[in-house]
N, C-alpha and C positions, 0 to 999 in steps of 0.2 A: 280377111275376116276369119276368126277362129272361135270355136266354142271352147270355153274353159271348163276344167273339171268342176262338177257340181259340188256345192257345199252340202254336207250332210248334217242333220241335227234333229234327232228324235222324230223321224218321219217327215221332215221337211227338206226338199231339195231346192237348191238355188243354182241356176245356170246363168253365166254372164258371157256376153259376146261384144267385145269392143270393136270400134271402127274409127279410122281417121277420116275426118271431114275436110277434105282439101278445099272444097268450094267455100267453106266458112272460115278457113284459116288464112293467116297472113304471115308466112315465115319471115319475111323481111322486117316485120314488126314484132317478132318473137311471140306470135299468137298462134297456137296450135290447138285446134278444136277436135275433141274426141267424143263421139257418141258411144253409148253402150246400151245394150238390151239386157234386161233381167227377166228371167222366168222363174217363178216360185211355184213349186208343185207341192200340194198338200197330200201326203201319203198317209195321213192319220185317219182315224175313224170318226173325227169330229171337226167342226169348223174351226178355223183360226183367223185371227185378225192381226194384221201387221200394225203394231203400235208405234215403233220408232226405228230410226236408222242411224248408223254411225259409219262414216267413210273416212279413211285415211288416204289422202292423195299426196304422192311424193313426186317431185319433178326430178329431172336428171342431175340437178345440183344437190339433191338430198334435202331440199326445202319441203317441209311438211305442211299440209293444210288439212284441218279436220272439219267435217261437215256432220252436224247432228240435227235431228229434228223429228217431228211427229210424222209417222207414215212415210209415204213416198209420193212424189209429184202432187202434193197437196191433198192427198186422201189417205185414209187408213182402211185399205181394202180387206174385206172378209173373204176367205177362200173356203168353199165347201170341201168336204172330204172327196178325194179322188180327182179334184179339178186343179186348175192352175190359174195364175194371174201373171200377166206380162206387162212390162212398161219400158219406155225408152227415156233416157236422160242424157246429159252431156257434162263434160268437164273441159275447162280451158287451161292449158299449161303455157308457160313461157319458155319451155324447152321442147325439143321434138320427141322426147320420150319420157316416160314416167311409169308409175304404178298406182293401182288402187286396190284397197282391201277394206274389209269392214265387217259389220254385223247388223243383223236385224233382231228386233225383239218382238215376239209374237205372243198373243194371249189366246189360250184355249177357251172354249165355251164354259168350262168349269172354273175359269179364273186363273189356272196355272199359267206361268210365264215360261216361254221357251226362247233361249238365246241361241242364235245360229250364226256362226262365223262364216264370212265370205272370203274364200282364199284369194290371195293376191293375183291380180291379172295385169297385163302389160299394155300400155298405151305407147304406140310407136308409129311415127310418121314415116311412110315408105322412103322418102328421100333422105332420111336421117342417116348419117354415117356413124359407125362405131356403135357403142352401147350394147 
């Protein structure tokens, strides 16, 4: 488990921590489950609301999958100034390693939109060789 460098964007920090879920994976069936924690810290002086997400997930063979949608985990959380919001989700790959990166779109109380890029982080099953 490792904490990845936070994304920085106009007073909003995003930290990601991926984990391999061996108990939910089936390597013999090419099913590798990775969970990831996301922590969003609002360092602005006004509330923000997470309006949408965009993830680019790439497996070890270079096959890309995009995920877009409103909010995260079925909600569009509002985050007061100086506070944070955390959630966990998961991704299933058919290879033992891959990457994720993406972006969130936030709306400030005054209606201004803030796009924050989430740097690439790595999904890696411990038993995987190479990569």
